[in-house]
RODO-2510 file (C-alpha; in nm, 4 decimals, decimal comma):
residues 599
     n   res          X          Y          Z
     1     m    -5,4879     2,5043     2,6416
     2     k    -5,1997     2,2644     2,6875
     3     i    -5,3762     2,0023     2,4762
     4     s    -5,4304     2,2454     2,1882
     5     r    -5,0615     2,3335     2,1852
     6     w    -4,9613     1,9672     2,1600
     7     v    -5,2135     1,9122     1,8808
     8     l    -5,0648     2,2088     1,6924
     9     v    -4,7106     2,0729     1,7286
    10     i    -4,8164     1,7287     1,6061
    11     l    -5,0019     1,8748     1,3055
    12     v    -4,6995     2,0847     1,2078
    13     y    -4,4726     1,7790     1,2385
    14     f    -4,6926     1,5640     1,0168
    15     c    -4,7271     1,8409     0,7591
    16     v    -4,3500     1,8823     0,7366
    17     f    -4,2887     1,5114     0,7341
    18     e    -4,5522     1,4467     0,4672
    19     d    -4,4143     1,7213     0,2438
    20     g    -4,0627     1,5838     0,2724
    21     y    -4,1893     1,2343     0,2204
    22     s    -4,3773     1,3223    -0,0965
    23     s    -4,0781     1,5120    -0,2359
    24     i    -3,8762     1,1925    -0,2172
    25     e    -4,1412     0,9330    -0,3012
    26     n    -4,3196     1,1144    -0,5873
    27     l    -4,1034     0,9969    -0,8762
    28     h    -4,3233     1,1315    -1,1546
    29     q    -4,1520     1,4680    -1,1480
    30     a    -3,8170     1,6349    -1,2087
    31     f    -3,5938     1,7086    -0,9122
    32     p    -3,2430     1,8521    -0,8673
    33     i    -2,9477     1,6235    -0,7960
    34     v    -2,6777     1,8926    -0,8205
    35     e    -2,7271     2,2568    -0,7230
    36     p    -2,5111     2,5704    -0,7430
    37     d    -2,3673     2,7198    -0,4262
    38     p    -2,4814     3,0674    -0,3177
    39     g    -2,1947     3,2272    -0,5108
    40     h    -2,2938     3,0402    -0,8274
    41     t    -1,9349     2,9290    -0,8867
    42     k    -1,9223     2,5726    -0,7496
    43     l    -2,1599     2,2762    -0,7334
    44     r    -2,3025     2,0807    -0,4433
    45     l    -2,5139     1,7673    -0,4111
    46     s    -2,8869     1,7712    -0,3493
    47     k    -2,9534     1,5116    -0,0811
    48     e    -3,3227     1,4514    -0,1579
    49     g    -3,2607     1,3857    -0,5248
    50     l    -2,9678     1,1521    -0,4587
    51     e    -3,1819     0,9438    -0,2226
    52     v    -3,4063     0,8642    -0,5185
    53     i    -3,1098     0,7694    -0,7382
    54     e    -2,9647     0,5446    -0,4676
    55     r    -3,2764     0,3247    -0,4731
    56     i    -3,2093     0,2108    -0,8292
    57     k    -3,0770    -0,1451    -0,8251
    58     n    -3,0255    -0,1886    -1,2000
    59     p    -2,7259    -0,0644    -1,3965
    60     i    -2,7696     0,3056    -1,4760
    61     a    -2,7345     0,4887    -1,8074
    62     a    -2,7614     0,8680    -1,8022
    63     v    -2,8659     1,0840    -2,0981
    64     a    -2,7656     1,4478    -2,0427
    65     v    -2,8521     1,7487    -2,2580
    66     i    -2,6157     2,0471    -2,2546
    67     g    -2,6049     2,3719    -2,4481
    68     p    -2,6559     2,7492    -2,4298
    69     y    -2,9354     2,8827    -2,2146
    70     r    -3,2719     2,9398    -2,3871
    71     s    -3,1800     2,6789    -2,6523
    72     g    -3,4709     2,4430    -2,5765
    73     k    -3,2932     2,1735    -2,3702
    74     s    -3,5820     2,1164    -2,1273
    75     f    -3,8380     2,1016    -2,4080
    76     l    -3,6197     1,8555    -2,5974
    77     l    -3,6009     1,6257    -2,2942
    78     n    -3,9788     1,6359    -2,2533
    79     q    -4,0082     1,5377    -2,6182
    80     l    -3,7667     1,2457    -2,5726
    81     l    -3,9651     1,1333    -2,2672
    82     s    -4,3029     1,1913    -2,4382
    83     l    -4,4076     1,4280    -2,1621
    84     s    -4,5972     1,7542    -2,1671
    85     c    -4,4444     2,0670    -2,0199
    86     d    -4,6825     2,0436    -1,7247
    87     e    -4,5659     1,6883    -1,6464
    88     g    -4,1965     1,6983    -1,7300
    89     f    -3,9081     1,9407    -1,6983
    90     g    -3,9974     2,3028    -1,6399
    91     v    -3,9805     2,5142    -1,9540
    92     g    -3,9351     2,8881    -1,9154
    93     h    -4,0293     3,1574    -2,1649
    94     m    -3,8400     3,4355    -1,9942
    95     r    -3,4879     3,5505    -2,0722
    96     d    -3,3423     3,3991    -1,7539
    97     t    -3,2545     3,0323    -1,7292
    98     k    -3,5166     2,8013    -1,5791
    99     t    -3,2956     2,5081    -1,4751
   100     k    -3,0377     2,5617    -1,2013
   101     g    -2,7639     2,3009    -1,1683
   102     v    -2,8549     1,9506    -1,2891
   103     w    -3,2058     1,8031    -1,2710
   104     a    -3,3164     1,4443    -1,3251
   105     w    -3,6475     1,2955    -1,4280
   106     g    -3,7646     1,0852    -1,1351
   107     t    -3,9043     0,7865    -1,3258
   108     p    -3,6194     0,6073    -1,5065
   109     l    -3,6965     0,4237    -1,8282
   110     e    -3,6428     0,0490    -1,8054
   111     v    -3,4772    -0,0812    -2,1236
   112     d    -3,3072    -0,4036    -2,2214
   113     i    -2,9487    -0,3496    -2,3404
   114     d    -2,7672    -0,6621    -2,4554
   115     g    -2,9839    -0,8736    -2,2280
   116     v    -2,9268    -0,6514    -1,9239
   117     k    -3,2162    -0,4611    -1,7678
   118     t    -3,0944    -0,1009    -1,7508
   119     s    -3,2436     0,2087    -1,5865
   120     v    -3,2051     0,5168    -1,8077
   121     i    -3,2224     0,8549    -1,6337
   122     y    -3,2544     1,1808    -1,8272
   123     l    -3,0642     1,4872    -1,7049
   124     d    -3,1307     1,8532    -1,7745
   125     t    -2,8406     2,0938    -1,7204
   126     e    -2,8183     2,4639    -1,6629
   127     g    -2,7534     2,6552    -1,9862
   128     f    -2,4260     2,8218    -2,0734
   129     e    -2,3563     3,1926    -2,1009
   130     s    -2,6468     3,3168    -1,8936
   131     v    -2,6216     3,6434    -1,7018
   132     g    -2,4779     3,6444    -1,3474
   133     k    -2,2542     3,3350    -1,3796
   134     s    -1,8830     3,2879    -1,4240
   135     n    -1,7228     3,0946    -1,7059
   136     v    -1,5763     2,8588    -1,4484
   137     y    -1,9271     2,7598    -1,3404
   138     d    -2,0220     2,6801    -1,7013
   139     d    -1,7064     2,4726    -1,7305
   140     r    -1,8006     2,2746    -1,4212
   141     i    -2,1517     2,2063    -1,5506
   142     f    -2,0120     2,0940    -1,8855
   143     a    -1,7437     1,8785    -1,7238
   144     l    -1,9942     1,7187    -1,4853
   145     a    -2,2320     1,6274    -1,7674
   146     t    -1,9447     1,4962    -1,9792
   147     v    -1,8179     1,2585    -1,7123
   148     m    -2,1414     1,1308    -1,5564
   149     s    -2,3463     1,0702    -1,8722
   150     s    -2,3569     0,7750    -2,1067
   151     v    -2,4991     0,9866    -2,3899
   152     l    -2,4141     1,3573    -2,4084
   153     i    -2,6481     1,5570    -2,6339
   154     y    -2,4853     1,8861    -2,7294
   155     n    -2,7917     2,0961    -2,8181
   156     l    -2,6950     2,3849    -3,0495
   157     p    -2,9273     2,6329    -3,2190
   158     e    -2,8727     2,7082    -3,5881
   159     t    -2,5006     2,6332    -3,6281
   160     i    -2,1671     2,5471    -3,4641
   161     r    -1,9664     2,8341    -3,3209
   162     e    -1,6004     2,8488    -3,2307
   163     a    -1,6938     2,8738    -2,8611
   164     d    -1,8814     2,5436    -2,8905
   165     i    -1,5705     2,3714    -3,0236
   166     s    -1,3452     2,5281    -2,7598
   167     r    -1,5812     2,4137    -2,4878
   168     l    -1,5293     2,0575    -2,6056
   169     s    -1,1634     2,0740    -2,5044
   170     f    -1,2491     1,9157    -2,1714
   171     a    -1,4356     1,6304    -2,3399
   172     v    -1,1410     1,5906    -2,5754
   173     e    -0,8981     1,5614    -2,2849
   174     l    -1,1210     1,3020    -2,1224
   175     a    -1,1324     1,1078    -2,4468
   176     e    -0,7552     1,1197    -2,4798
   177     e    -0,7174     1,0069    -2,1182
   178     f    -0,9737     0,7286    -2,1043
   179     y    -1,0992     0,6328    -2,4472
   180     g    -0,7875     0,4431    -2,5498
   181     r    -0,8346     0,2003    -2,2626
   182     v    -1,1937     0,1254    -2,3638
   183     k    -1,0782    -0,0263    -2,6902
   184     g    -0,8709    -0,2840    -2,5020
   185     q    -0,9876    -0,5533    -2,2643
   186     d    -0,9150    -0,3455    -1,9577
   187     v    -1,1963    -0,0896    -1,9432
   188     a    -1,1223     0,1745    -1,6820
   189     f    -1,3642     0,4488    -1,7807
   190     e    -1,5986     0,4812    -2,0760
   191     p    -1,6628     0,8397    -2,1901
   192     a    -2,0035     0,9509    -2,3065
   193     k    -2,1270     0,9135    -2,6630
   194     l    -2,1320     1,2649    -2,8063
   195     l    -2,4389     1,3582    -3,0087
   196     w    -2,4161     1,6881    -3,1986
   197     l    -2,7814     1,8018    -3,2170
   198     i    -2,8263     2,1141    -3,4308
   199     q    -3,1728     2,2670    -3,4447
   200     r    -3,2247     2,4730    -3,7617
   201     d    -3,5000     2,6840    -3,9089
   202     f    -3,4095     2,5630    -4,2560
   203     l    -3,3354     2,2177    -4,3956
   204     q    -3,1735     2,3151    -4,7216
   205     g    -2,8016     2,3369    -4,7807
   206     k    -2,5342     2,1305    -4,6092
   207     s    -2,6133     1,8340    -4,3907
   208     v    -2,5403     1,8580    -4,0214
   209     q    -2,2556     1,6094    -4,0577
   210     q    -2,0977     1,8309    -4,3230
   211     m    -2,1359     2,1265    -4,0872
   212     v    -1,9576     1,9373    -3,8108
   213     d    -1,6801     1,8195    -4,0421
   214     e    -1,6198     2,1691    -4,1803
   215     a    -1,6270     2,3220    -3,8333
   216     l    -1,3528     2,0849    -3,7289
   217     l    -1,1247     2,1685    -4,0228
   218     h    -0,7978     2,3463    -3,9469
   219     v    -0,8071     2,7226    -3,9231
   220     p    -0,5394     2,8789    -4,1497
   221     n    -0,2457     2,9966    -3,9425
   222     a     0,0151     3,1396    -4,1778
   223     n     0,1583     3,3707    -3,9110
   224     g     0,1917     3,0949    -3,6485
   225     d    -0,0512     3,2559    -3,4038
   226     r    -0,0436     3,0741    -3,0697
   227     n    -0,4183     3,0979    -3,0082
   228     i    -0,5035     2,9620    -3,3513
   229     e    -0,2543     2,6813    -3,2923
   230     l    -0,4378     2,5846    -2,9743
   231     v    -0,7701     2,5913    -3,1587
   232     n    -0,6306     2,3577    -3,4248
   233     q    -0,4955     2,1260    -3,1569
   234     i    -0,8483     2,0892    -3,0213
   235     r    -0,9704     2,0056    -3,3727
   236     d    -0,6988     1,7419    -3,4098
   237     s    -0,7834     1,5954    -3,0736
   238     l    -1,1518     1,5676    -3,1647
   239     a    -1,0478     1,2996    -3,4123
   240     v    -1,0004     1,0769    -3,1103
   241     m    -1,3768     1,0920    -3,0588
   242     g    -1,4486     1,0295    -3,4245
   243     d    -1,6081     0,6889    -3,3687
   244     n    -1,7630     0,8079    -3,0439
   245     s    -1,9710     1,0966    -3,1847
   246     t    -2,2785     1,1361    -3,4043
   247     a    -2,4306     1,4354    -3,5801
   248     f    -2,8067     1,4901    -3,6096
   249     s    -3,0261     1,7776    -3,7262
   250     l    -3,3678     1,8658    -3,5946
   251     p    -3,5944     2,1270    -3,7550
   252     q    -3,7839     2,3779    -3,5492
   253     p    -4,1101     2,2300    -3,4179
   254     h    -4,3113     2,5505    -3,4805
   255     l    -4,2583     2,9168    -3,5531
   256     q    -4,4412     3,0239    -3,2374
   257     r    -4,1891     2,8922    -2,9838
   258     t    -4,3559     3,0436    -2,6793
   259     k    -4,6639     2,8241    -2,7394
   260     l    -4,4826     2,4934    -2,7965
   261     c    -4,5880     2,3551    -2,4581
   262     e    -4,9537     2,4075    -2,5478
   263     m    -4,9325     2,2180    -2,8791
   264     t    -4,9947     1,8516    -2,9544
   265     d    -4,8044     1,6455    -3,2105
   266     g    -5,0786     1,7201    -3,4611
   267     e    -5,0089     2,0912    -3,4316
   268     l    -4,6315     2,0601    -3,4595
   269     d    -4,4390     2,0543    -3,7857
   270     p    -4,4737     1,7002    -3,9348
   271     q    -4,1093     1,7064    -4,0415
   272     y    -4,0120     1,7844    -3,6835
   273     v    -4,2255     1,4993    -3,5451
   274     k    -4,0656     1,2595    -3,7927
   275     k    -3,7094     1,3680    -3,7074
   276     r    -3,7892     1,3680    -3,3351
   277     n    -3,8973     1,0044    -3,3554
   278     e    -3,5766     0,9238    -3,5454
   279     l    -3,3822     1,1011    -3,2714
   280     k    -3,5517     0,8857    -3,0060
   281     k    -3,4473     0,5712    -3,1907
   282     l    -3,0942     0,7045    -3,2366
   283     v    -3,0563     0,7859    -2,8667
   284     a    -3,1980     0,4449    -2,7717
   285     s    -2,9483     0,2738    -3,0041
   286     i    -2,6391     0,4366    -2,8509
   287     i    -2,7380     0,4145    -2,4836
   288     r    -2,5089     0,1940    -2,2790
   289     p    -2,4764     0,1503    -1,9002
   290     k    -2,2188     0,3774    -1,7381
   291     i    -1,8948     0,1770    -1,7191
   292     v    -1,6349     0,2582    -1,4542
   293     q    -1,3404     0,0253    -1,3920
   294     g    -1,4850    -0,2406    -1,6144
   295     r    -1,8305    -0,2679    -1,4552
   296     s    -2,1640    -0,0905    -1,4656
   297     l    -2,2916     0,1242    -1,1773
   298     n    -2,6122     0,0829    -0,9791
   299     g    -2,7796     0,3675    -0,7894
   300     k    -2,5513     0,3815    -0,4863
   301     e    -2,2390     0,3402    -0,6983
   302     f    -2,3573     0,6110    -0,9377
   303     v    -2,4069     0,8549    -0,6486
   304     s    -2,0615     0,7695    -0,5133
   305     f    -1,9231     0,8261    -0,8633
   306     l    -2,1006     1,1630    -0,8764
   307     e    -1,9483     1,2624    -0,5411
   308     q    -1,6024     1,1886    -0,6786
   309     i    -1,6699     1,4050    -0,9822
   310     l    -1,7836     1,7024    -0,7755
   311     e    -1,4851     1,6671    -0,5444
   312     a    -1,2580     1,6841    -0,8472
   313     l    -1,4377     1,9727    -1,0140
   314     n    -1,4569     2,1834    -0,6982
   315     k    -1,0959     2,1073    -0,6038
   316     g    -0,9310     2,3833    -0,8044
   317     e    -1,0290     2,7214    -0,9314
   318     i    -1,0634     2,5821    -1,2808
   319     p    -1,1704     2,2191    -1,3442
   320     s    -0,9130     2,0192    -1,5322
   321     t    -0,8696     1,6664    -1,6553
   322     g    -0,5631     1,6309    -1,4346
   323     s    -0,7553     1,7113    -1,1162
   324     l    -1,0327     1,4744    -1,2223
   325     v    -0,7872     1,1923    -1,2858
   326     e    -0,6212     1,2507    -0,9483
   327     v    -0,9492     1,2199    -0,7594
   328     f    -1,0537     0,9069    -0,9460
   329     n    -0,7138     0,7519    -0,8843
   330     k    -0,7211     0,8436    -0,5142
   331     g    -0,9027     0,5247    -0,4099
   332     i    -0,6874     0,3125    -0,6407
   333     l    -0,3721     0,4663    -0,4921
   334     e    -0,4917     0,3698    -0,1441
   335     k    -0,5624     0,0116    -0,2548
   336     c    -0,2213    -0,0229    -0,4211
   337     l    -0,0474     0,1246    -0,1176
   338     k    -0,2378    -0,1206     0,1027
   339     l    -0,1240    -0,4056    -0,1244
   340     y     0,2377    -0,2909    -0,0837
   341     n     0,1982    -0,2762     0,2950
   342     e     0,0432    -0,6238     0,3071
   343     k     0,3306    -0,7771     0,1136
   344     m     0,5935    -0,6000     0,3235
   345     a     0,4119    -0,6807     0,6492
   346     g     0,4803    -1,0515     0,5906
   347     l     0,8547    -0,9990     0,6329
   348     h     1,0308    -1,1069     0,9503
   349     f     1,2741    -0,8419     1,0670
   350     p     1,5639    -0,8010     1,0789
   351     l     1,6658    -0,8865     0,7241
   352     p     1,9852    -0,8424     0,5246
   353     e     1,9750    -0,5139     0,3385
   354     h     1,9736    -0,6774    -0,0034
   355     s     1,6840    -0,9058     0,1005
   356     l     1,4816    -0,6069     0,2208
   357     e     1,5602    -0,4233    -0,1023
   358     n     1,4503    -0,7239    -0,3113
   359     a     1,1277    -0,7587    -0,1123
   360     h     1,0634    -0,3858    -0,1583
   361     e     1,1141    -0,4086    -0,5331
   362     e     0,8796    -0,7094    -0,5604
   363     a     0,6086    -0,5413    -0,3511
   364     r     0,6508    -0,2150    -0,5415
   365     a     0,6254    -0,3959    -0,8748
   366     a     0,3043    -0,5676    -0,7586
   367     a     0,1560    -0,2341    -0,6463
   368     m     0,2533    -0,0638    -0,9721
   369     k     0,1084    -0,3511    -1,1746
   370     a    -0,2199    -0,3289    -0,9820
   371     f    -0,2277     0,0479    -1,0398
   372     d    -0,1561     0,0049    -1,4102
   373     e    -0,4476    -0,2405    -1,4377
   374     q    -0,6981    -0,0178    -1,2557
   375     h    -0,5937     0,3462    -1,2904
   376     f    -0,7781     0,6170    -1,4779
   377     g    -0,6178     0,8210    -1,7498
   378     r    -0,3036     0,7852    -1,9549
   379     n    -0,1130     1,1148    -1,9714
   380     h    -0,2265     1,2730    -1,6470
   381     a    -0,1980     0,9386    -1,4689
   382     k     0,1782     0,9916    -1,4649
   383     k     0,1322     1,2292    -1,1734
   384     s    -0,0652     0,9645    -0,9878
   385     v     0,2107     0,7111    -1,0576
   386     e     0,4669     0,9539    -0,9185
   387     q     0,2482     1,0088    -0,6133
   388     l     0,2158     0,6333    -0,5584
   389     d     0,5916     0,5889    -0,5947
   390     e     0,6483     0,8727    -0,3484
   391     e     0,4091     0,7201    -0,0939
   392     i     0,5740     0,3794    -0,1341
   393     s     0,9141     0,5403    -0,0763
   394     k     0,7869     0,6976     0,2466
   395     v     0,6539     0,3640     0,3699
   396     f     0,9759     0,1910     0,2658
   397     k     1,1765     0,4362     0,4767
   398     n     0,9718     0,3269     0,7779
   399     f     1,0514    -0,0359     0,6987
   400     i     1,4209     0,0558     0,6704
   401     l     1,4076     0,2169     1,0158
   402     t     1,2239    -0,0866     1,1554
   403     n     1,4816    -0,3198     1,0055
   404     a     1,7691    -0,1092     1,1426
   405     y     1,6133    -0,1033     1,4906
   406     n     1,5529    -0,4789     1,4972
   407     s     1,8986    -0,5438     1,3538
   408     a     2,0669    -0,3308     1,6220
   409     k     1,8568    -0,4961     1,8918
   410     l     1,9436    -0,8487     1,7758
   411     c     2,3137    -0,7811     1,7180
   412     e     2,3431    -0,6057     2,0538
   413     s     2,1892    -0,9106     2,2211
   414     l     2,4298    -1,1462     2,0432
   415     y     2,7250    -0,9204     2,1250
   416     t     2,6314    -0,9086     2,4923
   417     r     2,5917    -1,2856     2,5001
   418     c     2,9366    -1,3338     2,3470
   419     e     3,0871    -1,0789     2,5821
   420     d     2,9433    -1,2662     2,8816
   421     k     3,0745    -1,5916     2,7347
   422     m     3,4261    -1,4496     2,7037
   423     d     3,4103    -1,3241     3,0632
   424     q     3,3155    -1,6728     3,1802
   425     l     3,6037    -1,8305     2,9894
   426     q     3,8465    -1,5880     3,1541
   427     v     3,7702    -1,7309     3,4996
   428     l     3,7743    -2,1051     3,4298
   429     r     3,8578    -2,3174     3,7326
   430     l     4,0929    -2,5224     3,5181
   431     p     4,2465    -2,3061     3,2445
   432     s     4,2053    -2,4697     2,9027
   433     m     4,3087    -2,3201     2,5723
   434     a     4,1053    -2,5816     2,3875
   435     k     3,7883    -2,4868     2,5750
   436     f     3,8547    -2,1177     2,5189
   437     d     3,9102    -2,1753     2,1461
   438     a     3,5917    -2,3829     2,1225
   439     g     3,3889    -2,1142     2,2992
   440     f     3,5563    -1,8431     2,0940
   441     l     3,4755    -2,0233     1,7663
   442     q     3,1170    -2,1008     1,8664
   443     c     3,0505    -1,7436     1,9723
   444     n     3,1997    -1,5964     1,6566
   445     q     3,0142    -1,8427     1,4332
   446     s     2,6741    -1,7863     1,5976
   447     f     2,7198    -1,4099     1,5770
   448     t     2,8119    -1,4277     1,2081
   449     e     2,5099    -1,6451     1,1241
   450     e     2,2454    -1,4776     1,3401
   451     c     2,3379    -1,1097     1,3279
   452     v     2,1789    -0,9703     1,0097
   453     g     2,0757    -0,6344     0,8817
   454     p     2,2388    -0,2924     0,8512
   455     s     2,3905    -0,3075     1,2007
   456     k     2,5944    -0,6183     1,1229
   457     v     2,9009    -0,4360     0,9857
   458     n     2,9253    -0,2065     1,2869
   459     y     2,8818    -0,4889     1,5367
   460     e     3,1237    -0,7125     1,3485
   461     n     3,3949    -0,4530     1,4073
   462     r     3,3057    -0,4292     1,7766
   463     m     3,2911    -0,8064     1,7995
   464     s     3,6316    -0,8474     1,6384
   465     k     3,7914    -0,6021     1,8820
   466     m     3,6227    -0,7565     2,1832
   467     l     3,7222    -1,1129     2,0871
   468     g     4,0772    -1,0032     2,0125
   469     k     4,1138    -0,8416     2,3548
   470     a     3,9577    -1,1415     2,5277
   471     r     4,1914    -1,3832     2,3525
   472     s     4,5024    -1,1749     2,4313
   473     l     4,4033    -1,1498     2,7953
   474     f     4,3384    -1,5224     2,8211
   475     i     4,6692    -1,6165     2,6603
   476     k     4,8532    -1,3750     2,8880
   477     e     4,7062    -1,5340     3,2008
   478     y     4,6888    -1,8896     3,0711
   479     n     5,0548    -1,9946     3,1175
   480     h     5,0847    -1,8357     3,4632
   481     r     4,7661    -1,9978     3,5890
   482     l     4,8598    -2,3328     3,4364
   483     f     5,2066    -2,3185     3,5944
   484     n     5,0579    -2,2462     3,9374
   485     w     4,7991    -2,5201     3,8916
   486     l     5,0659    -2,7749     3,8003
   487     v     5,2874    -2,6811     4,0991
   488     g     4,9926    -2,7111     4,3328
   489     f     4,8784    -3,0319     4,1656
   490     s     5,2247    -3,1911     4,2022
   491     l     5,2302    -3,1143     4,5753
   492     i     4,8800    -3,2549     4,6202
   493     m     4,9770    -3,5737     4,4375
   494     v     5,2843    -3,6072     4,6630
   495     v     5,0572    -3,6021     4,9676
   496     v     4,8055    -3,8354     4,8047
   497     g     5,0702    -4,0827     4,6903
   498     r     5,2500    -4,0855     5,0243
   499     f     4,9751    -4,0704     5,2857
   500     i     4,6449    -4,1571     5,1229
   501     i     4,7017    -4,4053     4,8461
   502     k     5,0551    -4,4870     4,9506
   503     f     5,1513    -4,5650     4,5988
   504     f     5,5227    -4,5182     4,5392
   505     l     5,5114    -4,4421     4,1661
   506     i     5,2542    -4,1631     4,2065
   507     e     5,4650    -3,9945     4,4722
   508     i     5,7824    -4,0229     4,2632
   509     g     5,6119    -3,8814     3,9539
   510     a     5,4686    -3,5911     4,1524
   511     w     5,8105    -3,5118     4,3019
   512     i     5,9693    -3,5168     3,9565
   513     m     5,7069    -3,2707     3,8211
   514     f     5,7465    -3,0400     4,1194
   515     i     6,1288    -3,0417     4,1031
   516     f     6,1213    -2,9773     3,7261
   517     l     5,8851    -2,6823     3,7550
   518     e     6,0687    -2,5202     4,0439
   519     t     6,4279    -2,5786     3,9343
   520     y     6,3717    -2,4892     3,5669
   521     t     6,2357    -2,1437     3,6408
   522     r     6,5292    -2,0684     3,8703
   523     m     6,7881    -2,2026     3,6300
   524     f     6,6622    -1,9895     3,3387
   525     w     6,6002    -1,6591     3,5193
   526     s     6,2294    -1,6299     3,4446
   527     a     5,9168    -1,8399     3,4172
   528     e     5,8428    -1,7128     3,0648
   529     s     6,1380    -1,9059     2,9261
   530     l     5,9664    -2,2220     3,0413
   531     y     5,6954    -2,1783     2,7814
   532     y     5,9385    -2,2370     2,4974
   533     n     6,0639    -2,5660     2,6327
   534     p     5,9532    -2,8806     2,4417
   535     v     5,8886    -3,0587     2,7690
   536     w     5,6479    -2,7831     2,8679
   537     h     5,4623    -2,8249     2,5392
   538     v     5,4194    -3,1966     2,6158
   539     i     5,2884    -3,1090     2,9614
   540     v     5,0461    -2,8536     2,8176
   541     a     4,9210    -3,0987     2,5529
   542     t     4,8667    -3,3654     2,8204
   543     w     4,6873    -3,1130     3,0439
   544     e     4,4598    -2,9994     2,7596
   545     t     4,3754    -3,3598     2,6748
   546     l     4,2800    -3,4360     3,0342
   547     v     4,0993    -3,1112     3,1123
   548     y     3,8810    -3,0612     2,8028
   549     s     3,7534    -3,2795     2,5244
   550     p     3,4226    -3,3131     2,3388
   551     v     3,3419    -3,6053     2,5696
   552     l     3,4496    -3,4649     2,9071
   553     d     3,4783    -3,1085     3,0345
   554     l     3,6871    -3,1456     3,3505
   555     d     3,6322    -2,7799     3,4439
   556     r     3,2617    -2,8528     3,4833
   557     w     3,2977    -3,1963     3,6395
   558     a     3,6138    -3,1429     3,8470
   559     i     3,4344    -3,0979     4,1806
   560     p     3,1857    -3,3873     4,1327
   561     l     3,4662    -3,6176     4,0154
   562     g     3,6875    -3,5046     4,3057
   563     v     3,4115    -3,5831     4,5545
   564     i     3,3565    -3,9256     4,3971
   565     a     3,7314    -3,9975     4,4032
   566     a     3,7557    -3,8930     4,7701
   567     v     3,4652    -4,1209     4,8600
   568     l     3,6260    -4,4117     4,6774
   569     v     3,9603    -4,3524     4,8516
   570     l     3,7928    -4,3426     5,1912
   571     y     3,6019    -4,6532     5,1098
   572     v     3,9162    -4,8345     5,0023
   573     r     4,1032    -4,7139     5,3090
   574     c     3,8322    -4,8070     5,5526
   575     c     3,6603    -5,1097     5,4118
   576     g     3,8367    -5,2161     5,0973
   577     r     4,1385    -5,3919     5,2585
   578     r     3,9296    -5,6465     5,4438
   579     h     3,8105    -5,7962     5,1167
   580     s     4,1001    -5,7265     4,8838
   581     p     4,4511    -5,8745     4,8475
   582     r     4,7562    -5,6911     4,9726
   583     w     4,9079    -5,4112     4,7662
   584     l     5,1325    -5,5331     4,4944
   585     l     5,3771    -5,2446     4,5314
   586     p     5,3599    -5,1210     4,8864
   587     v     5,5937    -4,8405     4,9726
   588     y     5,5418    -4,8418     5,3466
   589     n     5,4466    -5,1190     5,5872
   590     p     5,3624    -5,0008     5,9385
   591     q     5,3724    -5,3580     6,0900
   592     k     5,6969    -5,4518     6,2639
   593     p     5,8564    -5,7986     6,2020
   594     n     5,7790    -6,0658     6,4626
   595     r     6,1083    -6,1564     6,6327
   596     p     6,1351    -6,4055     6,9185
   597     r     6,2046    -6,2559     7,2522
   598     s     6,5232    -6,3446     7,4127
   599     d     6,5486    -6,3646     7,7674
***
């Protein structure tokens, strides 16, 4: 019992799999590639049919037939493909429409177009104005066929009606948007060749071309009616497609239309067979591969192109050229925005504001140039340009914030470094105005050169205040500290000259300095008056020369030099006199004179 159940499951699986497999692999049949949704208002892709299209490696050219329902579109396609009704597209004899959505013939015709092997697929579309559908759905079918096809056959019974011309408004807008670019070197999108095919029961009277020309003449509008004005605008716009359209007439194949599928060419009207063969040659002569952005599309690219179209058509309540252009430009916008980001990403922040602005303008110009070279549409593309400019502005604001952050971070670091430098100069062991000025200048210069970006102005003000305070504080303390240092130094030199070196001139000079410093301040009431004395200026200049110079910074080397000097003095005192002559200018001699003793 268990075995029989497993056998049943396996048989069901293979049956399902084989049916699905044959529906994809059997190419000698028609299959849907686009279907209506349950509400019959929007379109959706048919996965099985698209899998067949995706396998095509050659460039694709699509021939689509559109027109009112029950106008013989499916039969016409079978005639163009030389197929019987049993083999080709389904032909219905009832009042309802047979084809739903868009169907394709599974076996593409391989033709050579300008030396390029091209796969031509024939498309049957759902007829207009059938019962149970909205006008919006008809518009979507018409728009889809207009955009995806290379040759668009507008199949009309008997004559051209005003509704047929109005329905072409979408094709006219597409022509106005894209056709102008095709004439130049930069081909962005090539609209379909429009073939007016009028099937008539009679051949006498005006030619089909005359019928088309007269139908496109202006409607009299003496009262300035707005609706008539719009109708005439469509007629004027159709002139854009003048060299992109062809008119052709086809007589009825037989009076008994319900039996057409059962008849051979020998049973059909000879005039019809002759004109049908001429129509085949005409269609073959105007077929070209579908061109998008300057190149033809293979199967996968055609399916991707079809997905874009459906996204655009289903986007709004009513399909429009503007929405179609926006969707097609969506990928180009992303590429151009990426190009802008790549150019701006190469910058090293922070930057001066004018440099960032210049870089932004160069990157924006490059992105706009790339968009201008690749974009779809002319009039409606303005909205896409505005969108690109808006997106670039948003990204640029992020770069401005990044630059401001990095600028503040760098300037804060430089400010802190200078502040620490000023604090160090305030506590020098040996006060030196020259060293302070050198540090002050170096700090100010490095800050001016290295601090860039929008934060520079703010930090320059802070820097100026901080340096001004530091300089005032240093000058205030400088003279007092120097005075104390010189008093202490004079006393030290007195001790050194008297007891260590025992050099008379050093001691005398030290006493003179000490007496001058002490007596002057008492004679003139305050120490501040000392700083205006010329003698003091000489002392300060001498001190600055000794303490700091580009060659020697005594504040840094004071302790090492003092240690070395002390070692030398000790050496001279302890060991130097044994090997050196007597002092030339001794001040003191501890030895007593040798006098003879007297008894």
